[in-house]
C-alpha positions as CSV (number, residue, x, y, z in Angstrom):
1,M,-13.0,19.7,-74.6
2,K,-10.6,19.2,-71.6
3,N,-9.7,15.9,-70.1
4,K,-11.4,15.5,-66.7
5,G,-9.1,12.8,-65.3
6,F,-6.6,13.2,-62.5
7,T,-2.9,13.5,-62.9
8,L,-0.5,11.0,-61.4
9,I,0.8,13.6,-58.9
10,E,-2.8,14.4,-57.7
11,I,-3.5,10.7,-57.2
12,I,-0.2,10.1,-55.3
13,T,-0.9,13.2,-53.1
14,A,-4.4,12.0,-52.3
15,V,-3.2,8.5,-51.4
16,T,-0.4,9.9,-49.3
17,I,-2.7,12.2,-47.3
18,F,-5.2,9.3,-46.9
19,T,-2.4,7.0,-45.6
20,I,-1.1,9.6,-43.1
21,V,-4.7,10.2,-41.8
22,M,-5.4,6.5,-41.5
23,T,-2.0,5.9,-39.7
24,I,-2.7,8.6,-37.1
25,S,-6.3,7.3,-36.7
26,L,-5.1,3.7,-36.2
27,G,-2.5,4.9,-33.6
28,S,-5.2,6.7,-31.7
29,I,-7.5,3.7,-31.8
30,L,-4.7,1.4,-30.5
31,G,-4.0,3.8,-27.7
32,I,-7.6,3.9,-26.7
33,L,-7.8,0.1,-26.7
34,D,-4.6,-0.1,-24.6
35,S,-6.0,2.4,-22.1
36,N,-9.2,0.4,-21.9
37,R,-7.3,-2.8,-21.2
38,K,-5.3,-1.2,-18.5
39,S,-8.4,0.4,-17.0
40,R,-10.3,-3.0,-16.9
41,S,-7.2,-4.7,-15.3
42,L,-6.9,-2.0,-12.7
43,Q,-10.6,-2.2,-11.9
44,S,-10.4,-5.9,-11.4
45,V,-7.4,-5.6,-9.1
46,M,-9.0,-2.8,-7.1
47,S,-12.2,-4.8,-6.7
48,N,-10.2,-7.8,-5.5
49,L,-8.3,-5.6,-3.0
50,N,-11.5,-3.9,-1.9
51,L,-13.0,-7.4,-1.1
52,A,-9.9,-8.5,0.7
53,M,-9.7,-5.3,2.8
54,E,-13.4,-5.3,3.6
55,T,-13.3,-9.0,4.7
56,M,-10.3,-8.4,7.0
57,S,-11.9,-5.2,8.4
58,R,-15.3,-6.9,9.1
59,E,-13.8,-9.9,10.8
60,M,-11.5,-7.8,12.9
61,R,-14.3,-5.3,13.8
62,Y,-16.3,-8.2,15.4
63,G,-13.2,-10.0,16.7
64,K,-11.2,-9.8,20.0
65,N,-7.8,-10.7,21.4
66,Y,-5.8,-9.0,18.6
67,H,-2.3,-10.4,18.3
68,C,0.0,-8.5,16.0
69,G,3.4,-10.0,15.1
70,S,4.9,-13.4,14.9
71,S,6.4,-13.4,18.4
72,G,4.6,-15.0,21.3
73,S,1.4,-17.0,21.3
74,I,-1.1,-15.9,18.7
75,T,-3.9,-16.6,21.1
76,S,-2.8,-13.9,23.6
77,P,-3.3,-10.2,22.8
78,Q,-0.3,-8.3,21.7
79,N,0.2,-4.7,20.5
80,C,2.6,-3.7,17.8
81,P,2.7,0.1,17.4
82,S,5.7,-0.3,15.0
83,G,3.8,-2.6,12.7
84,D,4.1,-6.2,11.5
85,T,3.1,-8.4,8.6
86,L,1.1,-10.9,10.7
87,M,-2.2,-10.4,12.5
88,S,-4.2,-12.9,14.4
89,F,-7.4,-12.6,16.4
90,L,-10.4,-14.5,17.8
91,S,-13.4,-14.1,15.5
92,S,-17.0,-13.6,16.6
93,D,-17.6,-17.3,16.4
94,N,-14.5,-18.1,18.4
95,T,-12.3,-19.3,15.6
96,Q,-8.7,-18.1,15.4
97,I,-8.1,-16.1,12.2
98,T,-4.6,-15.2,11.0
99,Y,-3.7,-12.9,8.1
100,R,-0.2,-12.6,6.8
101,L,1.9,-11.4,3.9
102,N,3.5,-14.4,2.1
103,G,5.7,-13.2,-0.8
104,T,3.4,-11.0,-2.8
105,T,0.0,-12.3,-1.7
106,V,-2.1,-11.9,1.4
107,E,-3.0,-15.2,3.0
108,K,-5.7,-16.2,5.6
109,Q,-5.7,-19.1,8.0
110,V,-8.7,-20.2,10.0
111,D,-7.9,-22.1,13.2
112,S,-5.0,-24.4,12.3
113,E,-5.9,-25.2,8.7
114,S,-3.6,-24.3,5.9
115,F,-3.1,-20.7,4.7
116,L,-5.2,-19.7,1.6
117,S,-4.6,-16.8,-0.7
118,V,-7.0,-13.8,-0.3
119,T,-5.6,-11.7,-3.1
120,D,-5.6,-12.5,-6.8
121,A,-2.3,-13.6,-8.5
122,A,-2.5,-10.5,-10.8
123,T,-2.2,-8.3,-7.7
124,V,1.3,-7.9,-6.4
125,I,1.4,-6.9,-2.8
126,D,4.7,-5.1,-2.0
127,S,3.9,-4.5,1.7
128,L,1.2,-5.4,4.2
129,T,1.5,-3.8,7.6
130,F,-0.8,-4.2,10.6
131,Y,-0.5,-1.7,13.5
132,T,-2.3,-2.6,16.7
133,L,-3.0,-0.5,19.8
134,G,-5.1,-1.2,22.9
135,A,-4.9,-5.0,22.4
136,D,-3.4,-5.8,25.8
137,I,-5.8,-5.8,28.8
138,S,-3.6,-3.5,31.0
139,N,-4.9,-0.3,29.3
140,T,-8.1,1.7,28.9
141,L,-7.8,2.1,25.1
142,Q,-10.4,0.6,22.8
143,P,-8.5,-2.0,20.7
144,R,-7.9,-0.8,17.1
145,V,-5.9,-2.0,14.1
146,V,-4.6,0.0,11.2
147,I,-4.1,-2.0,7.9
148,K,-1.8,-0.6,5.2
149,I,-1.4,-2.3,1.8
150,K,0.9,-1.2,-0.9
151,G,1.5,-2.9,-4.3
152,H,1.1,-2.8,-8.0
153,A,-0.8,-4.5,-10.8
154,G,0.2,-5.0,-14.4
155,S,3.6,-5.4,-16.1
156,G,5.9,-3.4,-18.3
157,K,4.6,0.0,-19.2
158,N,1.2,-0.9,-17.8
159,I,2.1,-0.9,-14.1
160,S,-0.4,0.8,-11.8
161,D,0.7,1.4,-8.2
162,F,-1.8,1.4,-5.3
163,S,-1.8,2.2,-1.7
164,L,-4.8,1.4,0.7
165,Q,-5.2,2.1,4.4
166,T,-8.0,1.6,6.8
167,M,-8.5,1.6,10.6
168,V,-10.7,-0.9,12.4
169,S,-11.8,-0.6,16.0
170,Q,-13.2,-3.4,18.0
171,R,-17.0,-3.3,18.0
172,R,-17.3,-4.9,21.5
173,L,-16.5,-2.4,24.2
174,D,-13.3,-3.2,26.0
175,I,-14.2,-2.3,29.6
């Protein structure tokens, strides 16, 4: 009768193969978890940016007297075809609304109250540019604003860049 036990070499080989397979599997699982975390973070950032962009667009669409740029009185219409980081306009309920880039966040001011952040702290805005055409009364163009936002979210190797752009035209006919 033969011995049906395993030799030491067979046991060591089996344990080594098992260890290699488990290490590869664990690396894959950790990679999937890291990708999931990055995806959820990016989704949160994009939802925040979408809300900020939609709010700005809606208010501008129903607004009037667009003033782009920090020069001059923000209550008088002013074009800026070359772009600026500050946009002010009179809303549909006749309150003065101003949006600006302050450091890495987009801020909003209603009338002369203090500026409040519109974007989340996890979202880093690298540039916010407003381009305005047709704001002054001396032309026949329908007033419109182009909004461009560039930035990133995350840190280290998990940085995700984004770039958003939209155009808003004044709803009220400018005749």
